N, C-alpha and C positions, 0 to 999 in steps of 0.2 A: 851774453856770449853768443857768438856765431858758430853755427855747425854747417861746415860746407856740404854735407849730404843729406840736409833735412828736405822733406818733400811734404806736400799736403795730404790730407786724407783722401781727397778726390783723386790725387795722382797715385797714392798707394793702391786705392781700390782699382784704378786703371790697370796698375801693373798686375794685380791679381787676376782681373779679367782677362788680359792677354795670355798671362801664363796658363791659366786653366783652358783658354781657347787653343793654346799651342799644345798642352799636354792632352787634352780630351777633344780632339777635332772631330771624332766620329759620334755617330749615335749609338745608344745602348738600350736593349730590351731589360726592363727592370721589373721584378715582382714586388709588390707591395699591397698594402690594404688602405683603402680610402677612409681617412678619419674625418674629413670635411670637404664638402663640394658646394661651392657658391658661385651662382651665374650672376654677373653684372647685366641688369636688364637694359641698362642705356648703351653700354659699349658691346654687349654680346659675348665678352669674353667670360671664361670659366676658370675660377681659382680654386686649387684642391690642396689638400695636405695629405702627403703619403706617409705611412708609418710602417715599421716593422715590429713585430712583438716576439717575444720568447715563445716557444711552443708550449712549455709547461705552466709557467706563472702568468704569461700574458703581458709581461711588463714590456713597455716600449724601449726598444733598443736603437732605433734610428728613426729620424724624421727629416722630411724635406718638403718645401713648398713646391707647387707645380702650377703650370700655366697652361691653358689650352686656348689659343687665340680664336677669336669669333669666326673666322673663316673656316677653320678647321673643326671647331666646336659644332657647327651647324651640319657637318658631314658625319662627324665621328659618333655623336650622341644617338641620332636615330639608328645608325647602323648597329651600333652595339646593343640597343634595346630590342631592335627587331631580332637579331641573331641569338640573344640571351633570354628574351622575355623578362628582363630585369632592368630596373631603373640604374642609371648611373648615379649612386648615391652613396652616402657614408656607410661603412660597414661591410662592403664587398671586397674581394680580393680581385686585382687586375694585373694584366701583363701589358705594359705600355712601352713604347718606343719613345726615348727622350733624347733631348741634346742638353748638354750642361751649360748653364748661363750664369753670369755673374754681372751684376749691375752695380754701378758706383753707388747709386742711393738705395736700391731695394735688397741688394745682396744676392746670396746664393739661391738658385731655383732651377727647376727641371722643366723644360718646355716639351710638351707632350706633341708628337707628331702622328703617333699611330697606336691603335688599340687592337689586341688579339681576343676576341670574344670567346674563343674556343677555351682558353685558360679558365675564364669566369665561369664557363658552362661546366667545366670539369670540377671547379670547386663546388659549384652549386650541387652537381650530381654527388659529389663525395659527401656533401653535407646532408643530402637526402638519404644515401646510402647509409650513413652512419645513424640517422635516426631511426630508419627502418631496421637496422641491425640491433640497435637497442630495444626496440619495441619486441623484436623477434626473441631476443635473450630473456626479456620480462615475460614472455609467454602470452602477450597480449595482441600480437600483430594481426592474427586471423580470427579473432573472437567474434568481431562483428559479422564477418563473413559467414560464420558457422550457425548463426542465427536463421531461423526459419521464417521466411517472409509470408504473411497471411495470403492465402489463395484469393481472397477478396480484399485487396489493400484499398479501402475506401475511406479511411479515416487518417488523414495526413497532416502531420505537423510540419510547417514550413519555415526554414530558417532564411531570411533574405531581407534586403532592403525594400521597405514598403514602396518607394518610388522607382526602384530598378525595372528597366524594361524587361529584363528576363522574367521577373515575377509576373508581370502583366502577361507575357507570352505563355508562361506556365499555366496561369489561372484560365487564359482564353482557350488553350488547348483542352484543358480538362473540362470546362463548362460547355463546350461545343463538340464533345466527341460525338461520332456518327451514330453510336448506338444508345446514346442517351444515358449513360451511366451517371450515377449521382455520387459525387465526392463530397465529404465533409472535410474542409480544410480549416486550419487555424494558423495565423501568421504570427511567428515570434521575431519581431524586428531586430535585426543586427546590422552592424557596421560591416561592410563586406570588402572594404579595401583601406589600406592605411595601416598605422600602428595600433589602433585599436581593435583590428579585426579579431585577433585570437582572444582577447578578453570578452569581447561582445559576444561571439559565437559560443564561447563556453557558458556564458550567463544564461543565453538562450536555451542551451541543452540543459541546464539546471532547472529551468522552469519547466521544461517538457517532462523532465524526470519525476517532478512532483505530481503530474497528470498522466503518467505513462499508460495507466489503463484505458485512456480516452483515445489512444491513437495505435494504428497498426505499422507506422513507418515514420522516419524523419527524412524530409527532402532538404538539403542544403543547396541553394542555387544563387548563382551570381550571373548577371547579364550585362554586357557591355564593359566600359571600363578599359584601362590598359592592361595588356598582357604582363606587364612588369609588377602589376599588383598581386600576382598569384604567389609571391613569396610569403605572404602571409599564411599560406595554407600548408607550407613546409614547416610546420610548427610541432615541436614533440608534445607540448601540453595539449594542443587541440587534437592531435592524433591520438594521444593516449585517452582523452574523455570520449572520442568517437569510438575507438576501438573497443571500449568497455560498456559502451551504452547498451542498455537492455532492449532497445528497439533497432530494427535494421536501419542503416543510414545509407541514403542514396544521394550521390553528388551529381551536380550538373554546374560546374562552375565556368563553363564558357571558354574552353579551349580544347584544342585537338592535339597538338603536337607532343607535349610532355604531360606525364603524370605527376602530380603533386603527392606528397606524403599522405594528404587526406585522402586523395583518390585511392592510394595503394591499400589502405586499411579499411575503406568502406565496404559495406556489403555489396553495393552495385555502383559502379562509376559509368555515368554516360557523358557526353560531350557538353551539351546544353541544357537549359532549363526546358526548352521545348521537348528535347530528347527525354528529359526525365518524366514529363507528362505523358509522352508516347509509351514509355516503359509501363508506367502504371496502368494505362489503358490497355496495352497488349496483355499485361498480367489479367486484367478483368475479362479481356476477350477469351484467354485461355480457360478460366474458370466457367465463362458462359457457354464456350465450345464443348467443355467436358459436361457441362449440365445438358446440353442438347444431345450430345452422345449418349449420355446415360438415359435420357429422356426415349431416344430412338431405341436403345437396347431393351428398356423397359416395355415400350409398345411392342416390339417384335416378340419378347418373351411372353407377354400376356397373350397375343394373338395365337402363338404357338400352343400356349396352355389351353386356351379356350378350344381350339381345334381338337387338341387331344381329349380334353374332356368331353366335348360332343361326340367323338367317335366312341369313347368309353361309355357314354350314357346310352348311345344307340345300341351298343353291344349289350348293355345290362337290360335295356327295355326288351329286347328280343328274347333274352333269356329268363325274363321275369315269370311268365306262366310256369314254366318247367321248375324253376327255383322255388317258386311258391308252394307248388304241390310236394316238392321234395322237403321243403322246410315244414310245411304242415304235418306230413307223415312222421318226421323226426319229432316234432313237437307232441304229437299224439302219443308216441312211444314214450317220451319222457315224462308226459302227464299221467299215464298209466303206471308208470313205474313210481312216481310220486304218491299217487293216491294209494297204490298197494302198500307202499312203506308207511304212509300216515295211518292206515288202517291198522296194520300190525302193530304199530307203535301205540295206538290208542288202546287196542286191546290189551297189551302188555301193561300200560298204566292203569287201566281199570282193574285188572286182576291183583295188581299190587296194592293199590288202594283198598280194594275189599279185604285183603289179606290183613293190612294194617289195621282196618276199621274193626275186625273180629278181635284182634289183638288188644285194641284199646278197650272194647266193649267188655271183654273179659276181666280187664284189670280195674274196671271203675268201682265195683263194690269193695274190693280190698283198699284201693286207694281212697275212697270215702270214709271207711271205717277208720283208717290210719289218720286222716285229717281231723275227723270228730274227736278221737282220743287226745290228739295234740292240743286241740283248742280247750278241751275239758281240763287238761293239765295247766294251761296257761291261766284259766279263769281262777283255778284253786290257789295258784301262786299269787295272783293279784289280790285275792280276798285276804290272805295272809298278810300281805305287805300293807293293805288298808288298815287292819286293825292294829298295826305297829305305828304308822305314820300319823292317823288321825289324831289320837291323844297327844302326841308331841306338838302338832301344829296347834291344837287348841291352848296347850300351856304357853306356847310362844306368843300367840295373840293376846291371851289374858294379861301377860307381863307387860307387853307394849301399850295396852289399853290403860292399866293402871299408872304407867309412867306419864301418859299423856294426860290423865285426870290430875295429876299431882302438878304439871306444868301450868295447866289452865287454872288451877286454884290459885298458884303463886301469882299470877299476872292479872287476875280479875280485878276490876275496879273496886270492889268491896274490901278485898285483902288490902289494896293500895290505900284506901281511905282509912283503914283501921291503923295503918302505920302512920298516921298524922298528916298525910298529903291531902290536898283538896283540888277540885276541878273547877275552872272558871269557863262560863258559857256566855256566849253572846248570841241571842236569837236562837238559842237550842244547839249552837255549835260550840265545839271545844276551841278555846283560844290558845294557840301554841307560840304566838309571836307578838310583841307589843306593837309592832306595826300595823296589826289588825284592829287597834283600839284608837279611838279619838274622844276628846274631851266632850263630856255630856252623854256618852254611851251608857246604857243601862246593862249591867252584867249580873249573872247568877253565880253564886259560889257554893258549891256542893262539898259537904263534909260527912263524916261517918254518921253523926246523929242528927243531921238536919242541913238545912240551906239558908242562905242569906242573900239579899238584894243590895246592890251598891251601884253608885254613879261615879264615873271616871271624872276626876278634877284635875289630875295632872299625869303626865306620862314621862318617865325618866329611863331611856333605853341605857344599857351598860355601854360603857366606852368601847370595850373590846367588840361588842356587836355592831356598833356603828362603823368601826374601822372594817 
């Protein structure tokens, strides 16, 4: 079946292209977020994807492909990155001038002709301001600034890339300072650019935290690299860790124009790694100058005191003869008073002791007579008790003796033999166990009315005994 108005897909897309060109002949400034940026190395063209998201949920509500042709890309990219200090990469918001294109094969796209870096700068500034506002609301924004830096900060924990030129500049500046100060530094290596920066620096801070008593301060330095890599330091998590860190944090991450969030919350912010070293040296200079000032003040005070003491000594030396005579007169008067008081006191003591001695002497005959009378009464009482106790003790002793004689009589060998028992002897010793006998042994058997001799011919132990 023929259709008089049928056209090919190519022809349809051509109609759409012409219609769009007629309807949208101008260029438009469009706000969008970059969700993908790819540069074709061979052609030099840059292909991007623009998206727009909901402000609340972040869902994508619009999407479009974009092209930046090589000639334009070579101009726009360095201009944008120089002005913003930010790479033209996915995740940032941009304001671009575009023309609307429709290609029969590739479809709808936006061709970028211009970029306004001030819009991106504003968005970055808003992002930094939002992080700082959140830190302030949480009460941690100025916590690190409130720490007191040691007056002699010579034990330094350094967070940097070991191969960074800035780290080498920092160490060189410290080691070759003009006054010869000695610094103890320990490097905690970290990635200082790219997507791993945040995690790497936080890991280094955790390692320092476990040894915090070994350090006076933490220095975070970054030398060289693109200015666009500074975005890694506009991190809420990194700022939160540094703000609450128990040691002062000094930043020198190699830029002058803008402050990152990390700079804003750090105890001290300097521009470069070399400036960070100079700051520490200046701090040592201040401490050294204070020591010199105190030393000079001490010297002056000692000299003034020595002068005053010399004058006082001279004055005292001149006054010594008079003072000695005056002091000797005072001492003589005091000695005479003491001697008089002692003599008077001794006379009083002697008189009192004599009086007491007379009283005691008068009482001795009466006291002696009383003591003799008491002893005589005690002796008479003891005599009466002895007359009563001795007969009782004798009767008790006689009863115990009779009981012992009866027990001895009952257990005597003669008494046992009278009851029909006998004693078996071997070599004059009593046999108590058959184990002491052997065949052929000669034994003696004692009975009440005599004894007998026998030779052992057999031995039969009881079964219970062998068990």
